[in-house]
DSSP file (Angstrom, degrees, kcal/mol; ACC not computed):
  #  RESIDUE AA STRUCTURE BP1 BP2  ACC     N-H-->O    O-->H-N    N-H-->O    O-->H-N    TCO  KAPPA ALPHA  PHI   PSI    X-CA   Y-CA   Z-CA
    1    1 A X     >        0   0    0      0, 0.0     4,-2.1     0, 0.0     5,-0.2   0.000 360.0 360.0 360.0 -40.0    0.0    0.0    0.0
    2    2 A X  H  >  +     0   0    0      1,-0.2     4,-2.4     2,-0.2     5,-0.2   0.858 360.0  54.8 -66.7 -33.1    2.8    2.4    0.8
    3    3 A X  H  > S+     0   0    0      2,-0.2     4,-2.4     1,-0.2    -1,-0.2   0.895 107.1  50.0 -66.5 -38.9    4.4    1.5   -2.5
    4    4 A X  H  > S+     0   0    0      2,-0.2     4,-2.2     1,-0.2    -2,-0.2   0.926 111.8  47.2 -64.0 -45.6    1.2    2.5   -4.4
    5    5 A X  H  X S+     0   0    0     -4,-2.1     4,-2.3     1,-0.2    -2,-0.2   0.900 112.8  49.9 -62.6 -40.7    1.0    5.8   -2.5
    6    6 A X  H  X S+     0   0    0     -4,-2.4     4,-2.7     1,-0.2    -1,-0.2   0.900 109.2  51.9 -63.9 -40.2    4.7    6.5   -3.3
    7    7 A X  H  X S+     0   0    0     -4,-2.4     4,-2.4     2,-0.2    -2,-0.2   0.897 109.5  49.3 -62.7 -41.3    4.1    5.7   -6.9
    8    8 A X  H  X S+     0   0    0     -4,-2.2     4,-2.2     2,-0.2    -2,-0.2   0.935 113.2  46.7 -63.0 -46.6    1.2    8.1   -7.1
    9    9 A X  H  X S+     0   0    0     -4,-2.3     4,-2.1     1,-0.2    -2,-0.2   0.905 112.6  49.6 -63.3 -41.7    3.3   10.9   -5.5
   10   10 A X  H  X S+     0   0    0     -4,-2.7     4,-2.3     1,-0.2    -1,-0.2   0.906 110.4  50.8 -64.7 -40.9    6.3   10.2   -7.8
   11   11 A X  H  X S+     0   0    0     -4,-2.4     4,-2.4     1,-0.2    -1,-0.2   0.899 110.3  49.0 -61.9 -41.1    4.0   10.3  -10.8
   12   12 A X  H  X S+     0   0    0     -4,-2.2     4,-2.2     2,-0.2    -1,-0.2   0.880 110.3  51.7 -66.6 -36.8    2.6   13.6   -9.7
   13   13 A X  H  X S+     0   0    0     -4,-2.1     4,-0.8     2,-0.2    -2,-0.2   0.911 111.4  46.5 -65.4 -42.6    6.1   15.0   -9.2
   14   14 A X  H >< S+     0   0    0     -4,-2.3     3,-0.7     1,-0.2     4,-0.4   0.913 111.5  52.2 -65.0 -42.6    7.2   13.9  -12.6
   15   15 A X  H >< S+     0   0    0     -4,-2.4     3,-1.2     1,-0.2    -2,-0.2   0.895 107.8  52.0 -59.6 -40.7    4.0   15.4  -14.2
   16   16 A X  H 3< S+     0   0    0     -4,-2.2    -1,-0.2     1,-0.2    -2,-0.2   0.691  94.6  71.2 -72.9 -16.7    4.6   18.7  -12.4
   17   17 A X  T << S+     0   0    0     -4,-0.8     2,-1.5    -3,-0.7    -1,-0.2   0.686  79.4  80.7 -73.4 -15.5    8.2   18.9  -13.8
   18   18 A X    <   +     0   0    0     -3,-1.2     2,-0.5    -4,-0.4    -1,-0.2  -0.593  66.5 169.8 -89.4  75.8    6.8   19.6  -17.3
   19   19 A X        -     0   0    0     -2,-1.5    15,-0.1     1,-0.1    -3,-0.0  -0.771  22.9-177.3 -94.5 128.0    6.1   23.3  -16.8
   20   20 A X        +     0   0    0     -2,-0.5    13,-1.0     2,-0.0     2,-0.1  -0.156  30.0 153.0-111.6  36.7    5.3   25.3  -19.8
   21   21 A X        -     0   0    0     11,-0.2     2,-0.2    14,-0.1    13,-0.1  -0.400  43.9-127.1 -75.3 141.5    5.0   28.7  -18.0
   22   22 A X    >   -     0   0    0     -2,-0.1     3,-0.5     1,-0.1    -1,-0.1  -0.522  27.8-114.7 -75.7 154.8    5.7   32.0  -19.7
   23   23 A X  T 3  S+     0   0    0      1,-0.3     2,-0.3    -2,-0.2    -1,-0.1   0.888 106.9  14.2 -63.8 -38.6    8.3   34.1  -18.0
   24   24 A X  T >>  +     0   0    0      1,-0.1     4,-1.0     2,-0.0     3,-0.6  -0.756  68.2 177.5-137.8  90.0    5.8   36.8  -17.1
   25   25 A X  T <4 S+     0   0    0     -3,-0.5    -1,-0.1    -2,-0.3    -2,-0.1   0.749  77.1  64.2 -69.2 -23.3    2.2   35.6  -17.6
   26   26 A X  T 34 S+     0   0    0      1,-0.2    -1,-0.2    66,-0.0    -2,-0.0   0.890 111.9  34.6 -66.6 -37.4    0.7   38.9  -16.3
   27   27 A X  T <4 S+     0   0    0     -3,-0.6    -1,-0.2     2,-0.1    -2,-0.2   0.586 100.3  99.6 -93.3 -10.4    2.1   40.9  -19.2
   28   28 A X     <  -     0   0    0     -4,-1.0     2,-0.4     1,-0.0     4,-0.1  -0.385  67.6-133.0 -75.1 153.1    1.8   38.1  -21.8
   29   29 A X        +     0   0    0      2,-0.1     2,-0.2    -2,-0.1    47,-0.2  -0.826  66.2   1.0-102.5 146.5   -1.0   38.0  -24.3
   30   30 A X  E    S+A   75   0A   0     45,-2.2    45,-2.7    -2,-0.4     2,-0.2  -0.509 108.1   3.3  85.1-147.3   -2.9   34.8  -25.0
   31   31 A X  E     +A   74   0A   0     43,-0.2     2,-0.3    -2,-0.2    43,-0.2  -0.476  51.5 179.2 -86.1 146.6   -2.4   31.5  -23.3
   32   32 A X  E     -A   73   0A   0     41,-2.4    41,-3.2    -2,-0.2     2,-0.4  -0.989   7.9-163.5-141.7 139.1    0.0   30.6  -20.5
   33   33 A X  E     +A   72   0A   0    -13,-1.0     2,-0.3    -2,-0.3    39,-0.2  -0.948  16.3 156.3-125.0 143.6    0.4   27.2  -18.8
   34   34 A X  E     -A   71   0A   0     37,-1.9    37,-3.3    -2,-0.4     2,-0.3  -0.984  22.1-153.7-156.1 163.6    2.1   26.2  -15.6
   35   35 A X  E     -A   70   0A   0     -2,-0.3     2,-0.4    35,-0.2    35,-0.2  -0.994   7.2-164.4-141.9 147.7    2.2   23.6  -12.9
   36   36 A X  E     -A   69   0A   0     33,-2.5    33,-3.0    -2,-0.3     2,-0.5  -0.995   3.2-160.3-133.0 135.2    3.2   23.9   -9.2
   37   37 A X  E     -A   68   0A   0     -2,-0.4     2,-0.4    31,-0.2    31,-0.2  -0.974   9.4-168.0-118.1 130.2    4.0   21.0   -6.8
   38   38 A X  E     +A   67   0A   0     29,-3.0    29,-2.3    -2,-0.5     2,-0.4  -0.946  10.0 178.8-117.9 136.2    3.9   21.5   -3.1
   39   39 A X  E     +A   66   0A   0     -2,-0.4     2,-0.3    27,-0.2    27,-0.2  -0.995  15.1 174.7-131.1 130.0    5.2   19.2   -0.4
   40   40 A X  E     -A   65   0A   0     25,-2.6    25,-2.1    -2,-0.4     2,-0.4  -0.974  24.4-155.5-138.4 149.9    4.8   20.3    3.2
   41   41 A X  E     -A   64   0A   0     -2,-0.3     2,-0.4    23,-0.2    23,-0.2  -0.996  18.5-161.3-121.8 126.9    5.4   18.9    6.7
   42   42 A X        -     0   0    0     21,-3.3     3,-0.1    -2,-0.4    -2,-0.0  -0.897  14.1-128.1-111.9 136.1    3.4   20.5    9.5
   43   43 A X        -     0   0    0     -2,-0.4    20,-0.1     1,-0.2    -1,-0.0  -0.245  54.6 -60.5 -70.2 170.0    4.2   20.3   13.2
   44   44 A X        +     0   0    0      2,-0.1     2,-0.3     1,-0.0    -1,-0.2  -0.207  62.7 177.5 -53.5 136.5    1.6   19.0   15.7
   45   45 A X        -     0   0    0     -3,-0.1    18,-0.1     2,-0.1    -3,-0.0  -0.996  31.2-160.6-146.0 139.8   -1.5   21.2   15.8
   46   46 A X        +     0   0    0     -2,-0.3     2,-0.1     2,-0.0    -2,-0.1   0.267  49.4 133.7-100.0   9.7   -4.8   21.0   17.7
   47   47 A X        -     0   0    0      1,-0.0     2,-0.4     0, 0.0    -2,-0.1  -0.401  32.1-175.8 -65.6 132.3   -6.7   23.3   15.3
   48   48 A X        -     0   0    0     -2,-0.1     2,-0.2    93,-0.0    -2,-0.0  -0.990  10.0-155.1-132.0 123.6  -10.1   21.9   14.4
   49   49 A X        -     0   0    0     -2,-0.4     2,-0.1     1,-0.1     4,-0.1  -0.638  19.8-121.7 -93.1 156.0  -12.3   23.6   11.8
   50   50 A X        +     0   0    0     -2,-0.2    92,-0.1     2,-0.1    -1,-0.1  -0.408  66.7  20.7 -90.6 170.1  -16.1   23.1   11.8
   51   51 A X  S    S-     0   0    0     90,-0.4    90,-1.3    -2,-0.1     2,-0.5  -0.192 108.9 -26.0  75.1-165.2  -18.4   21.8    9.1
   52   52 A X  E    S+F  140   0B   0     88,-0.2     2,-0.3   105,-0.1    88,-0.2  -0.743  78.7 142.2 -87.6 129.6  -17.4   19.6    6.1
   53   53 A X  E     -F  139   0B   0     86,-1.9    86,-1.9    -2,-0.5     2,-0.3  -0.960  59.9 -69.2-156.5 167.4  -13.8   20.1    5.1
   54   54 A X  E     -F  138   0B   0     -2,-0.3    84,-0.2    84,-0.2    83,-0.1  -0.533  61.4-122.2 -65.1 128.7  -10.7   18.2    3.9
   55   55 A X        -     0   0    0     82,-0.8     2,-0.1    -2,-0.3    -1,-0.1  -0.355  23.2-102.4 -75.4 150.1   -9.7   16.0    6.8
   56   56 A X        -     0   0    0      1,-0.1     2,-0.3    -2,-0.1    80,-0.2  -0.446  43.5-104.2 -67.7 147.9   -6.2   16.2    8.3
   57   57 A X        -     0   0    0      7,-0.2     6,-0.8     4,-0.1     2,-0.3  -0.561  46.3-176.6 -75.3 133.6   -4.0   13.4    7.2
   58   58 A X    >   +     0   0    0     -2,-0.3     3,-0.8     4,-0.2     2,-0.2  -0.776  38.9  25.0-125.1 170.0   -3.5   10.7    9.9
   59   59 A X  G >  S-     0   0    0     -2,-0.3     3,-1.8     1,-0.2    75,-0.1  -0.531 121.2  -4.3  81.8-142.2   -1.5    7.6   10.3
   60   60 A X  G 3  S+     0   0    0      1,-0.3    -1,-0.2    -2,-0.2    -3,-0.0   0.760 141.1  42.4 -62.1 -26.6    1.7    6.9    8.5
   61   61 A X  G X  S+     0   0    0     -3,-0.8     3,-1.3     3,-0.1    -1,-0.3   0.137  82.3 143.0-107.8  20.1    1.4   10.1    6.4
   62   62 A X  T <   +     0   0    0     -3,-1.8    -4,-0.2     1,-0.2     3,-0.1  -0.245  65.5  21.8 -62.3 150.3    0.2   12.5    9.2
   63   63 A X  T 3  S+     0   0    0     -6,-0.8   -21,-3.3     1,-0.2     2,-0.3   0.558 103.2 107.8  70.8  12.2    1.6   16.0    9.2
   64   64 A X  E <   -A   41   0A   0     -3,-1.3     2,-0.4   -23,-0.2    -7,-0.2  -0.859  44.9-171.5-119.7 155.9    2.3   15.9    5.5
   65   65 A X  E     +A   40   0A   0    -25,-2.1   -25,-2.6    -2,-0.3     2,-0.4  -0.992   4.9 177.2-143.5 136.7    0.7   17.5    2.4
   66   66 A X  E     +A   39   0A   0     -2,-0.4    35,-0.5   -27,-0.2     2,-0.3  -0.975  13.6 152.1-142.9 124.6    1.5   16.8   -1.2
   67   67 A X  E     -A   38   0A   0    -29,-2.3   -29,-3.0    -2,-0.4     2,-0.4  -0.997  28.6-151.5-152.6 154.1   -0.3   18.4   -4.2
   68   68 A X  E     -AB  37  99A   0     31,-2.6    31,-3.2    -2,-0.3     2,-0.5  -0.996  12.4-164.4-125.1 132.1    0.1   19.4   -7.8
   69   69 A X  E     -AB  36  98A   0    -33,-3.0   -33,-2.5    -2,-0.4     2,-0.5  -0.977   2.6-161.3-120.1 125.3   -1.8   22.3   -9.3
   70   70 A X  E     -AB  35  97A   0     27,-2.2    27,-1.9    -2,-0.5     2,-0.3  -0.922  12.4-163.8-108.0 126.1   -1.9   22.6  -13.1
   71   71 A X  E     -AB  34  96A   0    -37,-3.3   -37,-1.9    -2,-0.5     2,-0.4  -0.855  17.2-173.1-113.3 144.2   -2.9   26.1  -14.4
   72   72 A X  E     -AB  33  95A   0     23,-2.6    23,-2.5    -2,-0.3     2,-0.4  -0.963  19.1-176.2-130.3 116.1   -4.1   27.3  -17.9
   73   73 A X  E     -AB  32  94A   0    -41,-3.2   -41,-2.4    -2,-0.4     2,-0.5  -0.897  16.6-161.5-117.4 142.3   -4.4   31.1  -18.1
   74   74 A X  E     -AB  31  93A   0     19,-2.6    19,-2.7    -2,-0.4     2,-0.5  -0.987  11.8-158.9-120.9 121.9   -5.7   33.3  -20.8
   75   75 A X  E     -AB  30  92A   0    -45,-2.7   -45,-2.2    -2,-0.5     2,-0.6  -0.881   5.5-169.1-105.6 125.5   -4.7   37.0  -20.7
   76   76 A X  E     - B   0  91A   0     15,-3.1    15,-2.4    -2,-0.5   -47,-0.1  -0.943  20.5-135.2-114.0 109.2   -6.7   39.5  -22.5
   77   77 A X  E     - B   0  90A   0     -2,-0.6     2,-0.4    13,-0.2    13,-0.3  -0.343  12.0-161.4 -64.7 143.5   -5.0   43.0  -22.7
   78   78 A X        -     0   0    0     11,-2.5     2,-1.3    35,-0.1    11,-0.2  -0.809   6.9-164.6-125.2  87.1   -7.3   46.0  -22.0
   79   79 A X        +     0   0    0     -2,-0.4     3,-0.1     1,-0.2     8,-0.1  -0.594  23.4 158.2 -81.4  95.0   -5.4   49.0  -23.4
   80   80 A X        -     0   0    0     -2,-1.3     2,-0.3     6,-0.5    -1,-0.2   0.868  68.6 -18.9 -79.3 -38.4   -7.2   52.1  -21.8
   81   81 A X        -     0   0    0      5,-0.3    -1,-0.3     2,-0.2     0, 0.0  -0.934  58.1-113.1-160.4 172.5   -4.3   54.5  -22.3
   82   82 A X  S    S+     0   0    0     -2,-0.3     5,-0.1    -3,-0.1    -1,-0.0   0.581  78.9 100.8 -95.6 -11.1   -0.5   54.6  -22.9
   83   83 A X  S >> S-     0   0    0      1,-0.1     3,-1.0     3,-0.1     4,-0.7  -0.204  86.9-103.3 -76.2 170.2    0.6   56.2  -19.6
   84   84 A X  T 34 S+     0   0    0      1,-0.3     3,-0.2     2,-0.2    -1,-0.1   0.738 115.6  64.3 -66.9 -24.1    2.1   54.1  -16.8
   85   85 A X  T 34 S+     0   0    0      1,-0.2    31,-2.5    30,-0.1    -1,-0.3   0.831 115.1  30.0 -67.8 -31.0   -1.1   54.2  -14.7
   86   86 A X  T X4 S+     0   0    0     -3,-1.0     3,-1.2    29,-0.2    -6,-0.5   0.385  91.3 116.3-110.2   1.8   -2.9   52.2  -17.3
   87   87 A X  T 3< S+     0   0    0     -4,-0.7    -5,-0.1     1,-0.2    -8,-0.0  -0.490  78.3  21.0 -74.5 142.5   -0.1   50.1  -18.8
   88   88 A X  T 3  S+     0   0    0      1,-0.2    -1,-0.2    -2,-0.2     2,-0.1   0.574  82.2 157.9  79.8  10.1   -0.4   46.3  -18.4
   89   89 A X    <   +     0   0    0     -3,-1.2   -11,-2.5   -11,-0.2     2,-0.3  -0.422  16.3 150.0 -67.5 141.4   -4.1   46.4  -17.8
   90   90 A X  E     -BC  77 113A   0     23,-0.7    23,-2.7   -13,-0.3     2,-0.4  -0.987  48.4-123.0-161.8 166.9   -5.8   43.1  -18.5
   91   91 A X  E     -BC  76 112A   0    -15,-2.4   -15,-3.1    -2,-0.3     2,-0.5  -0.996  31.1-161.7-117.1 128.2   -8.5   40.5  -17.8
   92   92 A X  E     -BC  75 111A   0     19,-2.8    19,-2.4    -2,-0.4     2,-0.6  -0.953   8.5-162.1-118.1 123.8   -7.1   37.1  -16.8
   93   93 A X  E     -BC  74 110A   0    -19,-2.7   -19,-2.6    -2,-0.5     2,-0.5  -0.922  16.7-171.6-101.6 120.6   -9.1   33.9  -17.0
   94   94 A X  E     -BC  73 109A   0     15,-2.9    15,-2.4    -2,-0.6     2,-0.4  -0.958  11.2-179.9-121.8 122.2   -7.5   31.2  -14.9
   95   95 A X  E     +BC  72 108A   0    -23,-2.5   -23,-2.6    -2,-0.5     2,-0.3  -0.933  12.4 175.7-114.6 144.8   -8.5   27.5  -14.8
   96   96 A X  E     -BC  71 107A   0     11,-2.1    11,-2.7    -2,-0.4     2,-0.4  -0.971  24.2-152.0-145.5 158.4   -6.7   25.1  -12.6
   97   97 A X  E     -BC  70 106A   0    -27,-1.9   -27,-2.2    -2,-0.3     2,-0.5  -0.960  13.5-159.4-134.3 115.7   -6.8   21.5  -11.5
   98   98 A X  E     -BC  69 105A   0      7,-2.5     7,-2.4    -2,-0.4     2,-0.4  -0.850  12.4-173.0 -98.6 126.9   -5.5   20.6   -8.1
   99   99 A X  E     +BC  68 104A   0    -31,-3.2   -31,-2.6    -2,-0.5     2,-0.3  -0.965  11.1 165.9-122.6 133.7   -4.5   16.9   -7.6
  100  100 A X        -     0   0    0      3,-2.4     3,-0.4    -2,-0.4   -33,-0.2  -0.846  54.2 -98.6-129.6 170.9   -3.5   15.1   -4.4
  101  101 A X  S    S+     0   0    0    -35,-0.5   -34,-0.1    -2,-0.3    36,-0.1   0.725 125.2  30.6 -62.5 -17.1   -3.2   11.4   -3.7
  102  102 A X  S    S+     0   0    0      1,-0.1    28,-2.0    35,-0.1     2,-0.3   0.443 121.1  32.0-120.3  -2.7   -6.6   11.7   -1.9
  103  103 A X  E     - D   0 129A   0     -3,-0.4    -3,-2.4    26,-0.2     2,-0.3  -0.970  49.1-152.0-153.5 165.0   -8.5   14.5   -3.7
  104  104 A X  E     +CD  99 128A   0     24,-2.3    24,-2.1    -2,-0.3     2,-0.3  -0.994  15.5 179.2-139.1 136.9   -9.2   16.4   -6.9
  105  105 A X  E     -CD  98 127A   0     -7,-2.4    -7,-2.5    -2,-0.3     2,-0.2  -0.839  12.1-158.6-145.0 104.3  -10.4   20.1   -7.1
  106  106 A X  E     -CD  97 126A   0     20,-1.0    20,-1.7    -2,-0.3     2,-0.3  -0.579  18.7-167.9 -76.2 145.7  -11.0   22.1  -10.3
  107  107 A X  E     -CD  96 125A   0    -11,-2.7   -11,-2.1    -2,-0.2     2,-0.3  -0.932  13.3-172.9-133.5 154.9  -10.9   25.9   -9.9
  108  108 A X  E     +CD  95 124A   0     16,-2.3    16,-2.6    -2,-0.3     2,-0.3  -0.980  10.7 167.1-147.1 137.2  -11.8   28.9  -12.1
  109  109 A X  E     -CD  94 123A   0    -15,-2.4   -15,-2.9    -2,-0.3     2,-0.4  -0.992  20.7-153.2-148.3 156.5  -11.2   32.6  -11.5
  110  110 A X  E     -CD  93 122A   0     12,-2.9    12,-2.1    -2,-0.3     2,-0.4  -0.999  13.4-169.6-129.2 130.0  -11.4   35.9  -13.4
  111  111 A X  E     -CD  92 121A   0    -19,-2.4   -19,-2.8    -2,-0.4     2,-0.4  -0.971   2.4-166.3-122.7 136.9   -9.2   38.9  -12.5
  112  112 A X  E     -CD  91 120A   0      8,-3.2     8,-3.0    -2,-0.4     2,-0.6  -0.988   5.1-169.8-125.5 125.7   -9.6   42.4  -13.9
  113  113 A X  E     +C   90   0A   0    -23,-2.7   -23,-0.7    -2,-0.4     6,-0.2  -0.864  15.5 164.5-114.3  94.0   -6.9   45.1  -13.6
  114  114 A X  S    S+     0   0    0     -2,-0.6     2,-0.3     1,-0.2    -1,-0.1   0.819  72.5  21.7 -80.0 -30.3   -8.4   48.4  -14.6
  115  115 A X  S >  S-     0   0    0      3,-0.4     3,-2.1   -27,-0.1   -29,-0.2  -0.946  91.9-103.2-135.6 152.9   -5.7   50.6  -13.1
  116  116 A X  T 3  S+     0   0    0    -31,-2.5   -30,-0.1    -2,-0.3   -31,-0.1   0.744 119.1  38.4 -51.6 -30.7   -2.1   49.6  -12.2
  117  117 A X  T 3  S+     0   0    0    -32,-0.2     2,-0.4    -4,-0.0    -1,-0.3   0.309 103.6  78.2-109.1   9.5   -2.8   49.4   -8.4
  118  118 A X    <   +     0   0    0     -3,-2.1    -3,-0.4     2,-0.0     2,-0.4  -0.947  48.6 176.8-117.2 140.0   -6.3   47.8   -8.5
  119  119 A X        -     0   0    0     -2,-0.4     2,-0.5    -6,-0.2    -6,-0.2  -0.917   9.2-165.5-142.6 115.0   -7.1   44.1   -9.1
  120  120 A X  E     +D  112   0A   0     -8,-3.0    -8,-3.2    -2,-0.4     2,-0.4  -0.862  16.8 178.1-100.7 132.5  -10.6   42.8   -8.9
  121  121 A X  E     +D  111   0A   0     -2,-0.5     2,-0.3    42,-0.4   -10,-0.2  -0.987  13.3 171.3-139.3 144.4  -10.9   39.0   -8.7
  122  122 A X  E     +D  110   0A   0    -12,-2.1   -12,-2.9    -2,-0.4     2,-0.3  -0.987  18.7 129.7-146.8 149.3  -13.7   36.4   -8.4
  123  123 A X  E     -DE 109 162A   0     39,-2.2    39,-2.3    -2,-0.3     2,-0.3  -0.985  29.0-141.0-176.9-175.3  -13.7   32.7   -8.7
  124  124 A X  E     -DE 108 161A   0    -16,-2.6   -16,-2.3    -2,-0.3     2,-0.3  -0.988   2.8-159.2-161.4 165.3  -14.7   29.4   -7.3
  125  125 A X  E     -DE 107 160A   0     35,-2.6    35,-2.2    -2,-0.3     2,-0.4  -0.986   1.6-164.3-148.4 153.6  -13.6   25.8   -6.7
  126  126 A X  E     +DE 106 159A   0    -20,-1.7   -20,-1.0    -2,-0.3     2,-0.3  -0.972  17.8 179.0-142.3 124.5  -15.3   22.5   -6.0
  127  127 A X  E     -DE 105 158A   0     31,-2.7    31,-3.2    -2,-0.4     2,-0.3  -0.907  12.3-174.6-130.4 155.6  -13.5   19.5   -4.7
  128  128 A X  E     -D  104   0A   0    -24,-2.1   -24,-2.3    -2,-0.3     2,-0.3  -0.932   8.2-167.7-139.2 165.4  -14.1   15.9   -3.7
  129  129 A X  E     -D  103   0A   0     27,-0.4    25,-0.3    -2,-0.3     2,-0.3  -0.879   6.3-146.6-147.2 174.8  -11.9   13.2   -2.2
  130  130 A X        -     0   0    0    -28,-2.0     7,-0.7    -2,-0.3     2,-0.4  -0.826  28.0 -95.6-139.7 175.1  -11.9    9.5   -1.4
  131  131 A X  E     +H  136   0C   0     -2,-0.3     2,-0.4     5,-0.2     5,-0.2  -0.825  38.7 177.6 -99.5 136.7  -10.5    7.1    1.2
  132  132 A X  E >   -H  135   0C   0      3,-2.4     3,-2.0    -2,-0.4    -2,-0.0  -0.964  65.3 -16.8-143.9 122.2   -7.2    5.4    0.5
  133  133 A X  T 3  S-     0   0    0     -2,-0.4     3,-0.1     1,-0.3    -1,-0.1   0.841 127.8 -51.2  53.6  38.6   -5.3    3.0    2.8
  134  134 A X  T 3  S+     0   0    0      1,-0.3     2,-0.5   -75,-0.1    -1,-0.3   0.476 112.0 122.0  81.5   1.4   -7.3    4.1    5.8
  135  135 A X  E <   -H  132   0C   0     -3,-2.0    -3,-2.4   -78,-0.1     2,-0.4  -0.874  55.9-141.7 -99.7 126.7   -6.7    7.8    5.2
  136  136 A X  E     -H  131   0C   0     -2,-0.5    -5,-0.2   -80,-0.2     3,-0.1  -0.734  13.5-169.8 -90.1 130.9   -9.9    9.9    4.7
  137  137 A X  S    S+     0   0    0     -7,-0.7   -82,-0.8    -2,-0.4     2,-0.4   0.842  76.4  23.2 -87.6 -36.3   -9.7   12.6    2.1
  138  138 A X  E    S+F   54   0B   0     13,-0.3    13,-1.9   -84,-0.2     2,-0.3  -0.998  74.0 165.6-134.9 130.1  -13.0   14.4    2.9
  139  139 A X  E     -FG  53 150B   0    -86,-1.9   -86,-1.9    -2,-0.4     2,-0.4  -0.981  33.3-127.1-144.6 153.1  -14.8   14.2    6.3
  140  140 A X  E     -FG  52 149B   0      9,-2.5     9,-2.8    -2,-0.3     2,-0.5  -0.842  29.1-134.2 -96.6 138.2  -17.5   15.9    8.3
  141  141 A X  E     - G   0 148B   0    -90,-1.3     2,-0.8    -2,-0.4   -90,-0.4  -0.834   7.3-153.6 -99.1 125.4  -16.5   17.0   11.8
  142  142 A X  E  >> - G   0 147B   0      5,-3.0     4,-1.7    -2,-0.5     5,-1.2  -0.853   6.9-168.1 -95.2 104.5  -18.9   16.2   14.7
  143  143 A X  T  45S+     0   0    0     -2,-0.8    -1,-0.2     1,-0.2     5,-0.0   0.735  82.8  56.8 -69.6 -22.4  -18.2   18.9   17.2
  144  144 A X  T  45S+     0   0    0      1,-0.2    -1,-0.2     3,-0.1    -2,-0.0   0.923 121.1  25.9 -73.0 -44.3  -20.2   17.1   20.0
  145  145 A X  T  45S-     0   0    0      2,-0.2    -2,-0.2    -3,-0.1    -1,-0.2   0.528  99.8-131.0 -95.7  -7.8  -18.2   13.8   19.8
  146  146 A X  T  <5 +     0   0    0     -4,-1.7     2,-0.3     1,-0.2    -3,-0.2   0.917  66.5 120.4  55.1  47.5  -15.0   15.4   18.4
  147  147 A X  E   < -G  142   0B   0     -5,-1.2    -5,-3.0    -7,-0.0     2,-0.4  -0.944  61.6-121.0-136.8 158.2  -14.7   12.8   15.7
  148  148 A X  E     -G  141   0B   0     -2,-0.3     2,-0.4    -7,-0.2    -7,-0.2  -0.791  17.7-152.7 -97.9 141.8  -14.7   12.8   11.9
  149  149 A X  E     -G  140   0B   0     -9,-2.8    -9,-2.5    -2,-0.4     2,-0.1  -0.960  27.1-111.8-113.2 134.7  -17.2   10.9    9.8
  150  150 A X  E     -G  139   0B   0     -2,-0.4     2,-0.4   -11,-0.2   -11,-0.2  -0.405  25.7-150.6 -67.1 132.9  -16.2    9.7    6.4
  151  151 A X        -     0   0    0    -13,-1.9   -13,-0.3    -2,-0.1     2,-0.2  -0.872  27.3-107.3-101.6 138.4  -17.9   11.4    3.4
  152  152 A X    >>  -     0   0    0     -2,-0.4     3,-1.7     1,-0.1     4,-1.5  -0.450  39.0-105.7 -69.9 132.6  -18.4    9.3    0.3
  153  153 A X  B 34 S+i  156   0D   0      1,-0.3   -23,-0.2    -2,-0.2    -1,-0.1  -0.332  98.9   2.8 -60.8 133.1  -16.1   10.3   -2.6
  154  154 A X  T 34 S+     0   0    0      2,-0.5    -1,-0.3   -25,-0.3     3,-0.1   0.527 119.7  76.9  65.0   9.5  -17.7   12.2   -5.4
  155  155 A X  T <4 S+     0   0    0     -3,-1.7     2,-0.4     1,-0.3    -2,-0.2   0.576  95.1  47.3-109.4 -24.8  -21.1   12.2   -3.5
  156  156 A X  B  < S-i  153   0D   0     -4,-1.5    -2,-0.5   -27,-0.2   -27,-0.4  -0.971  75.3-167.8-116.4 130.8  -20.0   15.0   -1.1
  157  157 A X        -     0   0    0     -2,-0.4     2,-0.6   -29,-0.1   -29,-0.2  -0.922  18.3-139.6-121.7 145.1  -18.3   18.1   -2.5
  158  158 A X  E     -E  127   0A   0    -31,-3.2   -31,-2.7    -2,-0.4     2,-0.3  -0.917  26.7-166.1-100.7 118.1  -16.5   20.9   -0.9
  159  159 A X  E     +E  126   0A   0     -2,-0.6     2,-0.3   -33,-0.2   -33,-0.2  -0.819  12.2 173.7-107.9 146.3  -17.4   24.3   -2.5
  160  160 A X  E     +E  125   0A   0    -35,-2.2   -35,-2.6    -2,-0.3     2,-0.3  -0.956   2.1 178.1-150.3 131.5  -15.6   27.6   -2.1
  161  161 A X  E     -E  124   0A   0     -2,-0.3     2,-0.3   -37,-0.2   -37,-0.2  -0.915   4.7-174.3-127.8 157.9  -16.2   31.0   -3.9
  162  162 A X  E      E  123   0A   0    -39,-2.3   -39,-2.2    -2,-0.3    -2,-0.0  -0.991 360.0 360.0-149.6 156.4  -14.6   34.3   -3.5
  163  163 A X              0   0    0     -2,-0.3   -42,-0.4   -41,-0.2    -1,-0.1   0.231 360.0 360.0-137.6 360.0  -14.9   37.9   -4.7
């Protein structure tokens, strides 16, 4: 089982090494592609969030996090004027797919920069997870009993929006 989890992580690491990012995607016109891989180790924490959320990793992989996020951005220049206050204005459409060994989360956002120092952004994401080797990817927290209940993969979704 540990070999399977290691194989998944190694595959995601290799996939993320193929980055096709433009050097400066904010100023670029058209499409830009990138991928980011994060690996983190967290010290002991007693923090508990309420509601349905991605469960903390327990067992052999406790205190660790591993994810790869693949982005596809389309930048549309909005040339209001030639002076420095309005240079580089754009609308950016960003789609992403975040993958971990236990979850998948597609994301979408739109950012509008009308003036050099303002950036308006809105977007959303929806993710689901599954159970693997006794590790729960998505769980509901019961605050009365202080326990997690397993949520069925792809039947329960975690939604998040922002403006």
